[in-house]
KOLGU-385605 format. One line per 10 residues: for each residue x, y, z negated of C-alpha. Coordinates in steps of 0.25 Angstrom, whole numbers. Example, Ala and Ser with C-alpha at 12.3 -4.5 7.8 and 13.67 -1.06 7.14 Angstrom:
49,-18,-31  55,-4,-29
***
This chain:
663,434,-469  672,443,-461  673,433,-449  657,432,-449  656,447,-449  666,449,-437  659,438,-429  646,445,-431  651,458,-426  656,451,-413
643,443,-411  636,457,-412  646,463,-402  648,453,-392  637,441,-393  624,446,-399  614,451,-388  611,465,-387  596,463,-390  599,456,-403
609,467,-407  598,478,-404  588,470,-412  597,469,-425  601,483,-424  587,489,-421  583,491,-435  596,496,-441  599,510,-442  613,509,-436
608,501,-424  618,491,-417  629,496,-426  621,492,-438  617,479,-432  631,475,-430  635,479,-444  624,472,-450  627,459,-443  642,459,-446
639,462,-461  629,451,-463  639,441,-456  650,447,-465  642,445,-478  635,432,-474  644,423,-483  644,432,-496  636,421,-503  648,413,-503
654,423,-514  645,416,-524  647,405,-535  638,396,-528  646,395,-515  660,398,-521  660,386,-530  660,376,-519  675,374,-518  681,373,-532
695,377,-528  690,390,-522  680,393,-533  692,392,-543  699,403,-536  686,412,-537  685,408,-552  699,413,-554  694,427,-549  682,428,-559
672,422,-549  666,411,-559  657,400,-553  653,386,-557  657,374,-550  649,369,-538  645,357,-546  641,366,-558  632,374,-549  625,362,-544
613,362,-535  610,377,-538  621,381,-528  611,378,-517  603,390,-522  614,399,-517  618,395,-502  628,406,-499  619,412,-488  608,414,-498
618,419,-509  624,429,-499  610,434,-496  608,437,-510  622,443,-513  620,452,-501  606,456,-505  611,460,-519  623,468,-514  614,476,-505
605,479,-517  616,481,-527  627,488,-519  619,495,-507  606,498,-514  596,490,-506  583,485,-511  581,470,-512  570,469,-501  580,476,-491
591,466,-492  585,452,-487  583,456,-473  599,458,-472  604,448,-482  595,436,-476  606,435,-464  616,431,-475  606,422,-482  602,415,-469
615,413,-463  615,398,-464  602,397,-456  591,399,-466  587,412,-473  585,410,-488  571,409,-493  566,418,-504  565,407,-514  580,404,-512
584,418,-514  576,419,-527  582,405,-532  596,411,-529  593,424,-537  589,415,-549  603,408,-548  612,420,-548  624,412,-554  625,406,-540
629,420,-534  637,425,-546  642,417,-558  635,422,-571  644,429,-582  657,437,-580  659,431,-566  646,437,-561  651,451,-559  664,445,-552
655,438,-542  646,450,-540  659,459,-537  664,449,-527  651,448,-520  649,463,-520  664,466,-515  662,456,-503  649,462,-499  655,476,-501
667,472,-492  657,467,-481  649,479,-481  662,488,-479  669,479,-469  657,476,-461  653,491,-460  639,490,-467  642,498,-480  637,511,-474
625,505,-467  618,497,-478  611,509,-483  604,512,-470  601,497,-469  592,497,-481  580,503,-474  581,493,-463  571,482,-461  577,471,-452
567,463,-443  567,449,-446  573,445,-432  585,454,-435  587,447,-448  587,434,-441  597,439,-431  606,444,-442  605,430,-449  609,423,-436
620,432,-433  626,430,-447  625,415,-444  632,415,-430  643,424,-436  645,415,-448  645,402,-439  656,409,-430  664,414,-441  664,401,-448
669,393,-436  683,389,-440  687,387,-425  684,402,-423  688,407,-437  699,398,-442  700,397,-457  712,403,-464  724,401,-464  723,397,-449
718,411,-446  727,418,-456  735,424,-445  724,432,-439  717,444,-444  702,446,-444  701,452,-430  710,442,-424  703,431,-430  689,436,-426
694,439,-411  700,425,-410  687,419,-415  678,427,-406  687,424,-394  686,410,-397  671,410,-399  669,417,-386  654,418,-387  648,423,-374
642,437,-376  627,439,-375  621,441,-361  619,456,-357  609,456,-347  608,467,-336  594,470,-331  594,467,-316  590,479,-307  586,479,-292
578,470,-284  572,458,-291  573,449,-279  588,451,-279  589,449,-294  582,436,-293  590,431,-281  603,434,-288  599,427,-301  591,415,-296
598,412,-282  585,414,-274  585,406,-261  585,415,-249  571,421,-247  566,418,-261  559,429,-267  556,433,-282  543,428,-286  532,439,-290
532,433,-304  547,435,-305  547,449,-301  536,453,-310  542,446,-322  555,454,-320  547,467,-317  539,465,-330  552,463,-338  557,476,-333
545,483,-336  543,479,-350  546,489,-361  555,479,-368  558,465,-365  549,455,-372  540,443,-368  537,440,-354  527,428,-351  529,423,-336
517,415,-331  519,410,-317  517,398,-308  527,387,-307  538,390,-297  537,405,-299  551,407,-304  548,409,-319  561,405,-323  568,415,-314
558,426,-319  561,423,-333  576,424,-331  575,437,-324  566,443,-335  576,438,-345  587,446,-338  578,459,-339  574,456,-353  588,453,-357
594,466,-351  583,474,-358  583,467,-372  598,464,-374  595,449,-374  608,441,-372  603,428,-366  591,419,-362  585,407,-368  576,399,-358
567,390,-366  561,378,-359  551,367,-363  560,355,-361  575,351,-361  573,347,-346  568,361,-343  579,367,-351  590,359,-343  583,363,-330
584,378,-334  598,378,-339  605,378,-326  595,389,-321  599,398,-333  613,396,-330  612,399,-315  604,412,-319  615,416,-329  625,414,-318
618,425,-309  617,435,-320  625,448,-319  639,446,-326  639,456,-337  651,456,-346  657,443,-343  645,434,-340  648,423,-351  635,418,-356
632,407,-366  622,397,-362  615,385,-368  605,374,-365  597,372,-377  591,358,-380  595,346,-387  601,339,-374  607,351,-368  621,345,-369
617,334,-359  614,345,-348  625,344,-338  625,359,-335  625,363,-350  635,352,-353  645,358,-343  644,371,-350  646,365,-364  658,358,-359
664,372,-355  660,379,-368  673,376,-375  675,377,-390  675,388,-400  688,392,-407  696,405,-410  705,410,-399  719,417,-402  717,431,-399
730,431,-391  726,419,-383  723,419,-369  708,422,-366  701,408,-363  692,407,-351  678,410,-355  671,397,-359  662,392,-348  668,400,-337
676,389,-330  680,389,-316  671,380,-308  660,379,-319  645,380,-314  642,393,-321  656,399,-322  651,412,-316  642,416,-327  651,410,-338
640,402,-345  645,396,-358  639,385,-367  647,391,-378  653,381,-388  649,389,-400  635,391,-395  631,376,-397  623,368,-407  609,369,-410
610,382,-418  619,390,-409  616,386,-395  604,395,-393  614,407,-396  619,405,-382  615,417,-373  608,408,-362  600,396,-366  590,386,-359
583,376,-368  571,370,-373  560,379,-379  563,372,-393  575,381,-394  566,393,-394  555,387,-403  566,384,-413  567,399,-416  553,398,-422
556,386,-431  561,389,-445  574,382,-445  589,384,-450  597,394,-442  584,399,-435  591,413,-435  601,408,-424  590,403,-415  584,417,-416
597,424,-413  598,415,-401  585,419,-395  585,434,-400  596,437,-390  590,431,-378  578,432,-368  570,419,-371  563,412,-359  552,402,-362
548,393,-351  536,384,-349  529,391,-360  516,384,-357  523,371,-361  523,374,-376  512,369,-385  506,375,-398  516,370,-407  528,375,-399
520,388,-397  519,391,-412  535,391,-412  536,399,-398  526,410,-403  534,412,-416  547,412,-408  541,422,-399  537,431,-410  552,431,-415
557,433,-401  548,445,-400  554,450,-413  568,449,-408  563,456,-395  568,443,-387  563,444,-372  555,431,-369  550,426,-356  540,415,-356
537,407,-344  525,399,-340  518,394,-328  505,395,-336  501,400,-350  487,401,-357  484,415,-359  483,413,-374  497,407,-375  502,419,-367
496,428,-377  502,420,-389  516,422,-383  514,437,-381  509,439,-395  519,431,-401  531,438,-394  525,452,-395  521,451,-410  507,456,-408
497,445,-410  483,447,-405  486,460,-397  488,455,-383  480,461,-372  470,454,-364  479,455,-352  488,444,-359  478,434,-363  468,436,-351
477,436,-339  475,425,-329  483,431,-319  495,422,-314  507,423,-314  507,432,-326  518,440,-334  516,444,-348  526,453,-355  527,459,-369
537,466,-377  539,463,-392  527,471,-399  522,476,-385  510,474,-376  510,463,-366  511,466,-351  505,457,-340  509,456,-326  503,446,-316
512,445,-303  508,436,-291  513,422,-290  522,419,-278  515,417,-265  514,402,-264  502,395,-272  497,381,-272  483,376,-272  483,363,-280
471,353,-278  468,346,-291  461,332,-291  457,323,-302  463,309,-302  458,297,-310  469,293,-320  477,280,-317  490,276,-311  483,268,-300
474,279,-296  485,288,-295  493,278,-287  481,277,-277  480,292,-275  495,294,-273  495,283,-263  486,291,-255  492,305,-257  506,300,-254
502,293,-241  511,303,-234  521,305,-245  523,315,-255  528,318,-269  519,317,-281  521,322,-295  512,314,-306  513,320,-319  508,312,-331
506,317,-345  513,306,-352  526,297,-349  517,285,-351  508,289,-340  520,293,-331  526,279,-332  512,272,-330  510,280,-318  524,278,-312
523,263,-314  510,262,-305  515,272,-295  528,264,-293  520,252,-291  512,259,-280  523,268,-273  536,261,-277  546,265,-287  554,274,-278
542,283,-276  539,286,-290  547,294,-300  545,296,-315  548,308,-323  545,310,-338  552,314,-351  556,300,-356  569,299,-348  582,300,-354
588,314,-352  597,311,-341  586,303,-333  576,315,-336  586,325,-330  588,316,-318  573,315,-316  572,330,-315  583,331,-306  577,320,-297
564,327,-297  570,340,-293  578,334,-282  566,327,-276  555,336,-279  561,350,-281  559,362,-272  562,361,-257  576,364,-253  581,359,-267
575,345,-268  583,336,-259  576,322,-262  561,325,-260  554,311,-256  550,310,-242  539,300,-245  530,299,-257  535,300,-272  528,301,-285
534,307,-298  527,303,-310  531,313,-322  527,318,-335  527,332,-339  542,333,-336  537,337,-322  529,349,-327  540,359,-330  552,365,-324
554,355,-313  553,361,-299  547,349,-292  537,349,-281  527,338,-278  516,336,-267  506,330,-276  503,331,-291  496,321,-301  495,326,-315
488,321,-328  478,330,-333  486,340,-342  485,355,-347  482,364,-335  495,372,-337  503,359,-336  495,354,-324  499,368,-317  513,365,-321
512,352,-314  505,358,-302  518,367,-301  525,354,-296  515,352,-285  518,359,-271  528,367,-279  536,371,-267  532,374,-253  535,362,-244
533,367,-230  522,377,-225  509,372,-231  517,361,-238  519,354,-225  531,347,-230  522,339,-240  514,327,-236  501,331,-229  492,326,-240
499,333,-251  501,347,-245  490,352,-254  494,352,-268  486,342,-276  486,338,-291  479,325,-295  475,326,-310  474,313,-317  476,308,-331
461,310,-335  448,303,-334  441,312,-325  428,304,-324  425,306,-339  415,317,-343  427,325,-349  441,322,-343  449,313,-352  464,314,-351
472,302,-353  477,299,-367  492,303,-365  488,317,-359  479,320,-371  490,316,-380  500,326,-373  490,338,-370  478,335,-379  464,334,-373
460,349,-374  471,354,-365  468,343,-355  453,346,-355  454,361,-353  464,358,-342  454,349,-335  443,359,-337  451,370,-330  455,361,-319
440,357,-315  438,366,-304  451,362,-298  448,347,-300  435,349,-292  442,355,-280  447,369,-283  463,369,-281  472,375,-291  478,387,-286
493,389,-290  496,398,-296  483,406,-296  475,396,-305  486,393,-315  482,404,-325  467,402,-324  469,387,-326  478,389,-338  470,400,-344
457,391,-342  464,379,-349  469,387,-361  460,399,-362  451,400,-375  438,397,-367  439,383,-360  430,381,-348  426,366,-347  414,359,-342
403,358,-352  404,343,-353  418,344,-358  415,354,-369  414,344,-381  427,337,-377  434,350,-375  430,355,-388  434,342,-395  448,343,-388
449,358,-392  447,355,-406  458,344,-406  467,353,-398  465,365,-408  468,356,-420  481,351,-413  485,365,-409  483,370,-423  491,358,-429
502,362,-419  503,376,-424  502,372,-438  513,362,-437  522,372,-429  520,383,-439  527,375,-450  541,378,-446  538,390,-437  546,402,-440
538,414,-447  535,426,-439  544,438,-439  543,445,-452  543,460,-455  556,468,-453  564,468,-466  558,455,-472  570,446,-474  571,432,-467
570,425,-480  564,411,-478  563,413,-463  565,398,-460  560,393,-474  553,379,-473  560,377,-459  565,365,-452  580,366,-455  588,365,-442
580,366,-429  587,360,-417  584,354,-404  583,340,-409  570,331,-408  566,335,-422  569,350,-419  561,350,-407  549,344,-414  549,356,-423
545,365,-412  537,356,-403  525,348,-407  531,335,-404  535,323,-413  550,321,-415  555,313,-404  566,303,-403  577,305,-394  587,294,-390
599,292,-381  596,280,-372  608,270,-369  608,256,-363  613,244,-372  619,233,-363  618,219,-366  631,218,-373  626,229,-383  635,240,-377
628,254,-374  629,262,-361  623,274,-355  610,271,-346  613,263,-334  607,272,-323  613,285,-326  618,293,-314  632,299,-314  633,314,-320
635,326,-312  650,323,-312  648,309,-307  651,302,-320  645,289,-322  634,289,-333  627,276,-332  631,264,-341  642,271,-348  647,263,-361
643,269,-374  653,263,-384  647,261,-398  660,260,-405  665,274,-401  660,287,-396  656,286,-381  664,296,-371  657,309,-371  652,308,-357
646,294,-360  640,299,-373  634,311,-365  628,302,-355  621,293,-365  616,306,-372  610,311,-359  601,299,-360  593,305,-371  578,301,-372
567,306,-380  558,294,-384  543,296,-381  532,300,-392  531,285,-396  544,287,-404  540,300,-410  530,294,-421  537,293,-434  537,278,-437
541,275,-423  552,285,-423  558,280,-436  558,266,-431  564,270,-417  575,278,-424  578,266,-433  579,257,-421  588,267,-413  597,269,-425
601,255,-424  609,258,-412  618,268,-420  632,270,-414  640,275,-425  652,279,-416  643,289,-409  639,296,-422  651,306,-421  653,320,-419
661,317,-407  649,310,-401  639,321,-399  631,315,-388  627,302,-396  629,305,-411  615,305,-418  608,300,-406  598,288,-406  602,278,-395
591,270,-388  598,258,-381  591,252,-369  594,238,-365  599,234,-351  585,234,-346  583,248,-352  573,244,-362  573,243,-378  563,243,-389
561,254,-400  552,256,-411  542,246,-406  542,252,-391  548,246,-379  557,256,-371  561,255,-357  569,265,-349  572,267,-334  577,279,-326
565,278,-318  554,278,-328  561,283,-341  557,278,-354  545,268,-356  540,265,-370  530,254,-373  526,249,-386  531,235,-389
***
């Protein structure tokens, strides 16, 4: 108890962000001094429930010693299953509540808002039914009879001592009138949990008699020194010229200028009465990421935020963002030492080489002798890539429940959505985001199901006064309004200026409980006119057209809506153009191949001056939606399946993305005018009919509305980027669709199916969604009742916050003819030149760490065919036949618990009635046997 209280005090003084301290202290009469006392006291009393018969009976030898002092109790066996009614967290909550009423004169309804931090310190705040059940079994708290008074005396003496030692005795009277907001109750609970976990770590706080030679202060100093947690970031608001500021943070090339959107976003952040939500809608390539980080710096300085969480739609985009985040951190002013904890938050983060390097430098946590020499700060090693900023993947801040507590995090949006999912230790996720500026990228990419969670999370972020920056190339006006309402906490009160704006680019800002402010800066000078043309569906038709368009060379991006169509198209195009001139990119590649694909695309088709291998002749990239987001690639011609118009605009962002000579003179003559060929539909039908795969992915209603708003452009009027972006998006998603009269019956039928689907999504998402923020003073009892248990970034965890079937993930290896296993035979050497292909994977022992990591880097998420229950069960049963017992060990973290998919020497196998074939060129192909 004393250790936990002492740790809580140090966390408050040295680790907790200023903004979190302010929020906790705001409603207390003594301000921050009261806030610190309250945190320390709650951490100190959190285990008072162990002073009960229900807990003390567990070790008979110790129970006998207590019985000798008059503390009678039945044996553990005699108590039986009733013991489960009194877990020590709940027992502690009840005892503390009784003490506040009986010894301090509080009324019962005032106690719960304080005591719930004790009751919930194992991750789940008690429910009212559990509390009542324990009151009905008082013998679990105090043995009836003559011993009852002794138990009560001991419990009272312990709580009296805590009140005196932790300095709250004379504050409790003034706290009686306090109504703690529910967000504050969550933060107090989380701080008790963190304090408990640190104080319970025997490497930091050795058990007696090992620590008998130290007094309490020495013991605490050694532990804190050994823990070595980097302090929270203390941002300093930049002053002076915005151009110089951006150049210093982002390494602008000579002559590069701040974009109008970037300058306007920073100006708006500085004008706001208080940091809040800012929605930045701007075209692709306008520097929204840099704008978000600059706004985050302003918001953090003004709000006291101690870090940044950058939430992205996929692992691939998270991996791409992580080094950019580190580079930005390296350029921040070095205030007070400059050590920052960083984390990459997704399930395969340890396979990212940049993050893995930081993990290797993270060291281990252990107490340090107070007289020992001061060790070098972790992560600040000579010659490391980020030594200047002292960036640390801290050893204690790892694992699915603690990692998000790092100050600076890039990761998948799931990590944010989990904050809206009723789950165990949810308070820790709330503490993690409450101390940061949250940036949500690609906001248009989240469907109704995910938006149900996102909106609830935004409501809580608003209650925590967490600054949020939302980035999107395009947002429907109704969705923009929903985001603003969710955060500001005032549904239905938004002015027409938010919902009615078609100006573009557009900035929308609102403080918690405030009134929205709108700005519409100009776009950067360069625009593009894109000619859009219908193209009949069919790979042969496409091949004929490309043969004509590429007569003088050129680089083409063909985007298909399904992997099956990608592979079918690539097969025909290779027959026509040759294998060397066709590249395939989609999601069904093993992780290491997928990363190599992205790097190759950037190397060949990236910006002028950075791309070194752009083909001089003709080349065709056939890709799925992986080409839509976050890849800075540039093509001469775009071919796209019909898709929702906002996504089509994203795809157009890869067309003539950069200037290549005056008037695009460095492009082939035929392709100097930007052109998009729109296919994947029967354009000759009375109403356009999209191909089945596209309807399955996007639904007919969105596709029809997209086709409708594109009609003028399909008939000859070019799409002007960025001027037409907002009108197209608002037209496709607005409340009053404009379609040809002949389309109306088909559109109405599609709308009814879509509305039913959306309602079904919202209903299913609400099952485990966290409740709204309750009124101040209402205890968090039952806060995560009927939740999902532990929530983490596993395939099952992600399926809770995304409307997707649970997917099946495997590690792909090769089985040789002699039955031995090896890593895949085509893998390139790693960045240090170490061979990775064909490494032996011994089945009788744990593979060497590098070999195991190489195998794990070949993870693959199987396609949707394997997500149906019967097929998945059959596939798992077949995969488990290759169960390597030697790998199921704590010293084999890369491979333990993984399902292994072994390909034969021809890179083929069969699984659950399907034939699987894999190649580094085409990825995974699946056909039914």
